[in-house]
VOPABA-435810 format. One record per residue: residue number from 1; x negated, y, z of N, C-alpha, C, O in turn. Coordinates in Angstrom, 1 decimal, decimal comma. Last residue first. Example, Ala and Ser with C-alpha at 12.3 -4.5 7.8 and 13.67 -1.06 7.14 Angstrom:
residues 2
   num      n.X      n.Y      n.Z     ca.X     ca.Y     ca.Z      c.X      c.Y      c.Z      o.X      o.Y      o.Z
     2    -12,8     -2,2      7,1    -13,7     -1,1      7,1    -12,9      0,0      7,9    -13,4      1,1      8,0
     1    -13,2     -5,7      7,8    -12,3     -4,5      7,8    -13,2     -3,3      7,8    -14,2     -3,3      8,5
***
This chain:
residues 146
   num      n.X      n.Y      n.Z     ca.X     ca.Y     ca.Z      c.X      c.Y      c.Z      o.X      o.Y      o.Z
   146     41,6    -47,1    -17,3     42,9    -47,7    -17,1     43,3    -47,6    -15,7     44,4    -48,1    -15,3
   145     39,1    -45,9    -17,3     40,1    -45,2    -18,1     41,5    -45,9    -17,9     42,5    -45,2    -18,2
   144     37,2    -47,3    -16,0     37,9    -46,3    -15,2     39,0    -45,6    -15,9     39,9    -45,0    -15,4
   143     37,4    -50,8    -16,8     37,1    -49,4    -17,2     37,8    -48,5    -16,2     38,9    -48,8    -15,7
   142     36,1    -54,0    -17,6     36,7    -53,2    -16,6     36,4    -51,7    -17,0     35,2    -51,4    -17,4
   141     36,4    -55,6    -20,7     35,6    -54,7    -19,9     36,4    -53,9    -18,9     37,4    -53,2    -19,3
   140     36,5    -58,7    -22,3     37,2    -57,6    -21,7     36,3    -56,9    -20,8     35,4    -57,5    -20,1
   139     36,4    -60,6    -25,2     35,6    -59,9    -24,2     36,4    -58,7    -23,6     36,8    -57,9    -24,4
   138     38,0    -63,6    -26,2     37,9    -62,2    -26,1     36,9    -61,8    -25,0     36,6    -62,5    -24,1
   137     39,5    -66,0    -28,3     38,4    -65,7    -27,3     38,4    -64,2    -27,3     38,6    -63,5    -28,3
   136     42,3    -68,1    -29,1     41,6    -66,8    -29,1     40,5    -66,8    -28,0     40,6    -67,5    -27,0
   135     44,2    -70,1    -31,2     43,3    -70,0    -30,1     42,6    -68,7    -30,2     42,2    -68,2    -31,3
   134     47,3    -71,6    -32,3     46,3    -70,5    -32,4     45,5    -70,5    -31,1     46,0    -70,9    -30,0
   133     48,5    -74,0    -32,0     48,8    -73,3    -33,2     47,7    -72,2    -33,4     47,3    -71,9    -34,6
   132     48,1    -77,1    -30,6     47,6    -75,7    -30,6     47,7    -75,1    -32,0     47,2    -75,5    -32,9
   131     51,1    -78,9    -29,9     49,9    -78,7    -30,7     49,4    -77,3    -30,7     50,3    -76,4    -30,6
   130     53,5    -79,2    -28,6     52,4    -80,0    -28,1     51,1    -79,8    -28,9     50,1    -80,5    -28,6
   129     55,2    -77,4    -30,0     55,4    -78,8    -30,1     54,2    -79,7    -29,7     53,9    -80,6    -30,4
   128     52,7    -75,0    -29,8     54,1    -75,3    -30,3     54,2    -76,8    -30,5     53,3    -77,4    -31,1
   127     50,7    -72,8    -28,0     51,0    -74,2    -28,3     52,5    -74,3    -28,7     53,3    -73,7    -28,1
   126     48,0    -70,7    -28,0     49,4    -70,7    -28,3     49,8    -72,1    -28,7     49,2    -72,6    -29,7
   125     45,4    -69,7    -25,7     46,0    -70,5    -26,8     47,5    -70,4    -26,8     48,1    -70,2    -25,8
   124     42,4    -68,1    -24,7     43,8    -68,2    -24,7     44,2    -69,1    -25,8     43,5    -69,3    -26,8
   123     39,7    -66,8    -22,7     40,2    -67,7    -23,7     41,7    -67,8    -23,5     42,3    -67,7    -22,5
   122     37,2    -64,3    -21,9     38,5    -64,9    -21,8     38,8    -65,9    -22,9     38,2    -65,8    -24,0
   121     34,8    -62,8    -20,0     35,0    -63,6    -21,2     36,2    -64,5    -21,0     36,4    -65,2    -20,0
   120     34,3    -59,7    -18,7     35,0    -60,9    -18,5     35,2    -61,6    -19,9     35,7    -61,0    -20,8
   119     32,2    -57,3    -17,0     32,5    -58,0    -18,2     33,2    -59,4    -17,9     32,8    -60,1    -17,1
   118     31,3    -55,9    -14,7     32,6    -55,6    -15,2     33,0    -56,3    -16,5     34,0    -56,0    -17,1
   117     31,4    -59,2    -13,6     32,0    -57,9    -13,5     30,9    -56,9    -13,9     29,8    -56,9    -13,3
   116     31,3    -61,7    -15,3     30,2    -61,0    -14,8     30,6    -59,6    -14,7     30,3    -58,7    -15,5
   115     32,9    -64,7    -15,9     33,0    -63,4    -15,4     31,7    -62,9    -14,9     31,1    -63,5    -14,0
   114     34,3    -67,0    -18,3     33,2    -66,6    -17,4     33,4    -65,1    -17,0     34,1    -64,4    -17,8
   113     37,0    -67,6    -18,9     36,0    -68,6    -19,2     34,7    -68,3    -18,3     34,2    -69,2    -17,7
   112     40,2    -67,4    -17,5     38,9    -66,8    -17,5     37,8    -67,9    -17,8     37,7    -68,9    -17,1
   111     43,0    -68,0    -19,7     42,2    -68,3    -18,5     40,9    -67,6    -18,7     40,5    -67,2    -19,8
   110     46,4    -68,5    -20,9     45,1    -67,8    -20,9     44,3    -68,1    -19,6     44,9    -68,4    -18,6
   109     49,0    -69,6    -23,1     48,2    -69,7    -21,8     46,9    -68,9    -22,0     46,5    -68,7    -23,1
   108     52,2    -69,9    -24,3     51,0    -69,1    -24,4     50,3    -69,2    -23,0     50,9    -68,9    -22,0
   107     54,3    -72,0    -26,0     53,7    -71,7    -24,7     52,4    -71,0    -24,9     51,6    -71,5    -25,7
   106     57,2    -71,5    -28,1     55,8    -71,7    -27,9     55,4    -71,4    -26,5     56,1    -70,7    -25,8
   105     60,1    -72,5    -29,8     59,5    -72,0    -28,6     58,0    -72,4    -28,6     57,6    -73,5    -29,0
   104     61,0    -71,5    -32,9     60,5    -72,7    -32,2     59,7    -72,2    -31,0     58,7    -71,5    -31,2
   103     61,5    -69,3    -34,6     62,6    -70,0    -33,9     62,3    -71,3    -33,2     63,2    -72,1    -33,0
   102     58,8    -69,9    -36,8     59,8    -69,0    -36,2     60,9    -69,8    -35,6     61,2    -70,9    -36,1
   101     55,8    -71,7    -36,2     57,1    -71,6    -36,8     58,0    -70,6    -36,1     58,0    -70,6    -34,9
   100     52,5    -71,0    -37,0     53,5    -71,0    -35,9     54,9    -70,7    -36,5     55,1    -69,7    -37,1
    99     50,3    -73,1    -38,8     51,3    -72,0    -38,9     52,3    -72,1    -37,7     52,8    -73,2    -37,4
    98     47,3    -73,7    -37,0     48,5    -74,2    -37,6     49,5    -73,0    -37,8     49,5    -72,1    -36,9
    97     45,1    -72,1    -36,3     44,9    -73,5    -36,6     46,1    -74,1    -37,3     45,9    -75,0    -38,2
    96     43,5    -69,2    -36,2     44,9    -69,7    -36,5     44,7    -71,1    -37,0     44,1    -71,3    -38,1
    95     41,7    -67,6    -33,9     41,6    -68,7    -34,9     43,0    -69,3    -35,0     43,5    -69,8    -34,1
    94     40,6    -64,4    -33,1     41,7    -65,3    -33,1     41,5    -66,3    -34,2     41,1    -66,0    -35,3
    93     38,8    -62,4    -30,9     38,7    -63,3    -32,1     39,8    -64,3    -32,0     40,0    -65,0    -31,0
    92     38,2    -59,2    -29,8     39,2    -60,3    -29,8     39,0    -61,1    -31,1     39,0    -60,5    -32,2
    91     36,6    -57,0    -27,5     36,5    -57,8    -28,8     37,5    -59,0    -28,7     37,7    -59,6    -27,6
    90     37,6    -55,5    -25,5     36,5    -55,0    -26,3     36,3    -55,7    -27,6     35,8    -55,1    -28,6
    89     40,4    -54,7    -23,7     39,9    -55,6    -24,7     38,8    -54,9    -25,5     39,0    -53,8    -26,1
    88     40,0    -53,6    -20,3     40,5    -53,4    -21,7     39,8    -54,4    -22,6     38,7    -54,8    -22,4
    87     41,3    -54,5    -17,1     40,2    -54,4    -18,0     40,8    -54,2    -19,4     42,0    -54,5    -19,7
    86     41,8    -54,9    -13,7     42,3    -54,2    -14,9     41,2    -54,0    -15,8     40,2    -53,4    -15,5
    85     42,2    -57,6    -11,5     41,3    -56,8    -12,3     42,1    -56,2    -13,5     42,9    -56,9    -14,1
    84     43,4    -59,6    -10,0     43,2    -58,2     -9,4     42,3    -57,3    -10,2     41,8    -56,4     -9,7
    83     44,0    -61,8    -11,2     42,8    -61,9    -10,4     42,5    -60,5     -9,8     41,4    -60,3     -9,3
    82     46,2    -61,1    -12,7     46,4    -62,0    -11,7     45,2    -62,2    -10,8     45,4    -62,7     -9,6
    81     44,9    -59,5    -14,6     45,7    -58,8    -13,6     45,9    -59,8    -12,5     45,9    -59,4    -11,3
    80     43,8    -61,5    -16,2     42,9    -60,7    -15,4     43,7    -59,9    -14,3     43,2    -59,8    -13,2
    79     46,2    -62,5    -17,2     45,3    -63,4    -16,5     44,4    -62,6    -15,6     44,2    -62,8    -14,4
    78     47,0    -60,3    -18,7     47,8    -60,7    -17,5     47,0    -61,7    -16,6     47,2    -61,7    -15,4
    77     45,1    -60,4    -20,8     45,2    -59,2    -19,9     45,9    -59,6    -18,6     45,5    -59,2    -17,5
    76     45,7    -62,8    -21,9     44,4    -62,7    -21,3     44,4    -61,5    -20,4     43,8    -61,5    -19,3
    75     48,3    -62,2    -22,9     48,1    -63,3    -21,9     46,8    -63,2    -21,2     46,7    -63,4    -20,0
    74     47,7    -60,2    -24,8     48,5    -59,9    -23,6     48,4    -61,0    -22,5     48,4    -60,7    -21,3
    73     46,3    -61,8    -26,7     45,7    -60,6    -26,0     46,4    -60,3    -24,7     45,8    -60,1    -23,6
    72     48,4    -63,5    -27,5     47,2    -64,0    -26,9     46,4    -63,0    -26,1     45,9    -63,2    -25,0
    71     50,2    -61,6    -28,5     50,6    -62,5    -27,4     49,4    -63,0    -26,7     49,3    -63,1    -25,5
    70     48,7    -60,5    -30,6     49,2    -59,6    -29,5     49,5    -60,5    -28,3     49,2    -60,1    -27,1
    69     48,4    -62,7    -32,3     47,2    -62,0    -31,7     47,6    -61,2    -30,5     46,9    -61,2    -29,5
    68     51,1    -63,0    -33,0     50,4    -64,1    -32,3     49,2    -63,5    -31,6     48,9    -63,8    -30,4
    67     51,6    -60,7    -34,4     52,4    -60,9    -33,2     51,6    -62,0    -32,3     51,6    -61,9    -31,1
    66     49,8    -61,1    -36,5     49,6    -59,9    -35,6     50,4    -60,1    -34,3     49,9    -59,7    -33,2
    65     51,0    -63,2    -37,9     49,7    -63,4    -37,2     49,4    -62,3    -36,2     48,8    -62,5    -35,2
    64     54,4    -63,9    -37,5     53,4    -63,0    -38,0     52,1    -63,2    -37,2     52,2    -63,2    -36,0
    63     55,8    -67,1    -37,7     55,5    -66,0    -36,9     54,3    -65,2    -37,5     53,3    -65,8    -37,9
    62     57,7    -68,2    -40,5     56,5    -68,3    -39,7     56,3    -67,0    -38,9     56,6    -65,9    -39,5
    61     59,9    -68,0    -42,3     59,8    -69,2    -41,4     58,6    -69,2    -40,5     58,5    -70,2    -39,7
    60     58,2    -66,1    -44,6     59,5    -66,7    -44,3     59,2    -68,0    -43,4     58,5    -68,9    -43,8
    59     55,4    -64,3    -43,1     56,0    -65,2    -44,2     57,3    -65,8    -43,7     57,4    -66,1    -42,5
    58     56,3    -63,1    -40,4     55,5    -62,6    -41,5     56,1    -63,2    -42,7     57,0    -62,8    -43,4
    57     58,8    -62,7    -37,8     58,2    -63,4    -39,0     57,3    -62,5    -39,8     57,5    -61,3    -39,9
    56     60,3    -61,9    -35,6     58,8    -61,7    -35,6     58,1    -62,4    -36,7     56,9    -62,7    -36,6
    55     62,9    -62,6    -35,8     62,6    -61,2    -36,1     61,1    -61,0    -36,1     60,7    -59,9    -36,6
    54     63,0    -65,2    -34,9     62,9    -65,0    -36,3     62,6    -63,6    -36,7     62,1    -63,3    -37,8
    53     61,2    -65,8    -31,9     62,4    -65,3    -32,5     62,1    -64,9    -34,0     61,0    -64,4    -34,3
    52     59,6    -67,1    -30,1     59,2    -67,0    -31,5     60,4    -66,6    -32,4     60,5    -67,2    -33,5
    51     59,9    -67,3    -27,3     60,9    -67,9    -28,2     60,5    -68,0    -29,7     61,1    -68,7    -30,5
    50     57,5    -68,3    -25,1     57,9    -67,3    -26,0     58,8    -67,9    -27,1     58,4    -69,0    -27,6
    49     56,4    -68,7    -21,7     57,1    -69,2    -22,9     57,6    -68,1    -23,7     58,0    -67,0    -23,2
    48     53,1    -68,5    -20,2     54,4    -67,9    -20,6     55,1    -68,7    -21,7     54,4    -69,2    -22,6
    47     50,6    -68,5    -17,8     51,3    -69,2    -18,8     52,7    -68,5    -19,0     53,2    -67,9    -18,1
    46     47,1    -68,2    -16,6     48,5    -67,8    -16,7     49,2    -68,5    -17,8     48,6    -69,1    -18,7
    45     44,7    -69,6    -14,3     45,2    -69,1    -15,6     46,6    -68,5    -15,5     47,2    -68,4    -14,4
    44     44,2    -70,8    -11,8     43,6    -69,5    -12,2     44,0    -68,9    -13,5     43,6    -67,8    -13,8
    43     45,7    -72,9    -11,2     44,4    -73,2    -11,7     43,6    -71,9    -12,1     42,5    -72,0    -12,7
    42     48,1    -71,9    -10,4     47,2    -72,3     -9,3     45,8    -72,6     -9,9     44,8    -72,5     -9,1
    41     49,1    -69,2    -12,6     49,0    -70,6    -12,2     48,0    -70,9    -11,2     47,0    -70,1    -11,0
    40     51,5    -66,7    -13,0     50,1    -67,0    -12,5     50,1    -68,5    -12,1     50,9    -68,9    -11,2
    39     53,4    -66,2    -15,9     53,4    -66,9    -14,5     51,9    -67,1    -14,2     51,2    -67,7    -15,0
    38     54,8    -63,6    -17,8     53,7    -64,5    -17,5     53,8    -65,0    -16,0     54,2    -64,3    -15,1
    37     57,2    -62,8    -19,9     57,0    -63,0    -18,5     56,0    -64,0    -18,2     56,2    -65,2    -18,3
    36     57,5    -60,4    -22,4     57,0    -61,8    -22,1     56,7    -61,8    -20,6     56,0    -60,9    -20,1
    35     58,7    -58,2    -23,8     59,0    -58,5    -22,4     58,7    -60,0    -22,0     59,4    -60,7    -21,3
    34     58,4    -57,1    -26,2     58,7    -58,5    -26,2     59,1    -59,0    -24,8     59,8    -60,0    -24,6
    33     59,9    -53,8    -26,6     58,9    -54,8    -26,3     59,4    -56,2    -26,3     60,6    -56,5    -26,2
    32     61,7    -51,7    -26,7     61,4    -52,4    -28,0     60,4    -53,6    -27,8     60,1    -54,3    -28,8
    31     61,8    -50,8    -24,1     63,0    -51,3    -24,7     62,8    -52,0    -26,0     63,6    -52,9    -26,3
    30     59,6    -51,2    -21,6     59,6    -50,9    -23,1     60,8    -51,6    -23,7     60,9    -52,8    -23,8
    29     59,4    -51,9    -19,0     60,1    -50,7    -19,3     60,1    -50,3    -20,8     60,6    -49,3    -21,2
    28     57,9    -54,2    -18,9     59,3    -54,3    -18,6     60,1    -53,1    -18,9     61,3    -53,1    -19,0
    27     55,4    -55,3    -21,0     56,0    -54,1    -20,3     57,5    -54,2    -20,1     58,2    -54,4    -21,1
    26     54,2    -57,2    -22,6     54,7    -57,6    -21,3     55,4    -56,5    -20,5     55,9    -56,7    -19,4
    25     53,8    -56,2    -25,3     53,9    -57,6    -25,0     54,7    -57,9    -23,7     55,6    -58,6    -23,6
    24     53,8    -53,4    -25,2     54,6    -54,0    -26,2     54,8    -55,5    -26,0     55,8    -56,1    -26,3
    23     53,8    -51,7    -22,1     53,1    -52,6    -23,0     54,1    -53,3    -24,0     55,2    -53,8    -23,5
    22     54,7    -50,0    -20,2     55,3    -49,8    -21,6     54,6    -50,7    -22,6     54,7    -50,5    -23,8
    21     53,3    -50,6    -17,9     54,8    -50,6    -17,9     55,4    -50,5    -19,3     56,6    -51,0    -19,4
    20     50,6    -51,3    -17,3     51,2    -51,8    -18,5     52,7    -51,6    -18,5     53,4    -52,5    -19,1
    19     49,6    -50,4    -14,8     48,8    -50,1    -16,0     49,5    -50,5    -17,3     49,1    -50,0    -18,4
    18     51,6    -50,9    -12,8     50,8    -49,6    -12,8     50,2    -49,3    -14,2     50,2    -48,2    -14,6
    17     52,7    -53,3    -13,5     53,6    -52,2    -13,3     52,8    -50,9    -13,3     53,3    -49,9    -13,8
    16     50,4    -54,9    -13,6     51,2    -54,7    -14,8     52,1    -53,5    -14,7     52,2    -52,7    -15,6
    15     49,6    -54,8    -10,9     48,7    -54,2    -11,9     49,5    -54,0    -13,2     49,2    -53,0    -13,9
    14     51,9    -56,1     -9,7     51,5    -54,8     -9,3     50,7    -54,1    -10,4     51,0    -53,0    -10,8
    13     51,8    -58,7    -11,0     53,0    -57,8    -11,1     52,7    -56,3    -10,8     53,1    -55,4    -11,5
    12     49,4    -59,7    -10,2     49,6    -59,5    -11,6     50,8    -58,5    -11,8     50,7    -57,6    -12,6
    11     49,7    -59,9     -7,4     48,7    -59,0     -8,0     49,0    -58,7     -9,4     48,8    -57,5     -9,8
    10     51,8    -61,8     -7,4     52,1    -60,4     -6,9     51,0    -59,4     -7,4     51,4    -58,3     -7,9
     9     50,5    -64,0     -8,5     51,7    -63,5     -9,1     52,0    -62,0     -8,7     52,3    -61,2     -9,5
     8     48,6    -64,5     -6,5     48,2    -64,1     -7,9     49,3    -63,5     -8,6     49,2    -62,5     -9,4
     7     50,3    -65,2     -4,4     49,4    -64,0     -4,3     49,0    -63,5     -5,6     49,0    -62,3     -5,9
     6     51,7    -67,5     -5,4     52,4    -66,3     -5,0     51,5    -65,1     -5,0     51,9    -64,0     -5,5
     5     51,2    -69,5     -8,1     50,6    -69,1     -6,9     51,1    -67,7     -6,6     51,0    -66,8     -7,4
     4     52,8    -72,2     -9,9     52,5    -70,8     -9,6     51,9    -70,6     -8,2     52,1    -71,4     -7,3
     3     51,8    -74,6    -12,0     52,3    -74,4    -10,6     51,9    -73,0    -10,2     50,7    -72,7    -10,2
     2     52,8    -74,8    -15,4     51,9    -74,4    -14,3     52,6    -74,3    -13,0     53,8    -74,0    -13,0
     1     53,2    -77,4    -17,7     53,8    -76,4    -16,9     52,9    -76,1    -15,7     52,5    -77,0    -15,0
***
C-alpha cells in the first residue's frame, strides 16, 4: 500500500480533470467508465485497486486482456499526471504472466522508469493475490495536442 503525497495527488487530479474527464479508465464524468481512483505515492508512482468485476471478462472467469492493457496504460498516464506532465502513449507493450481472475481484486501500480522530456519511459503492473498477473512498459510523449 502506498503512502500518498498531497501535492502529487493534487497535480494528478487537476490534469486528469482537464485532460481526461471522459477517460474510460479514470474519467469521473464518464458514466460508462471504470472510474479507477489512482493514489499518488511518496515513491513517485501511483497505485489503485480494481475489483475485476465479472462484467469485464473475456474468457469465462478471466478479465479481458484489453481491459488489463487499458488499466496499465491508465495507471502510467496518471503517474505522469502526478508529476505535472500530460503525455500521450506512443508505444505500449503488455506481458500477460498469469490469467487475471474475474471478481478478485487487483492492485495496479505504475512508475516512471526514465524521463528525457518530452519522452517518458514508463512501467506498470497488475497484481492479484500477491502475484504479478501482467506487466507493461510504454513510451509516452508530451504533446501540444493534449
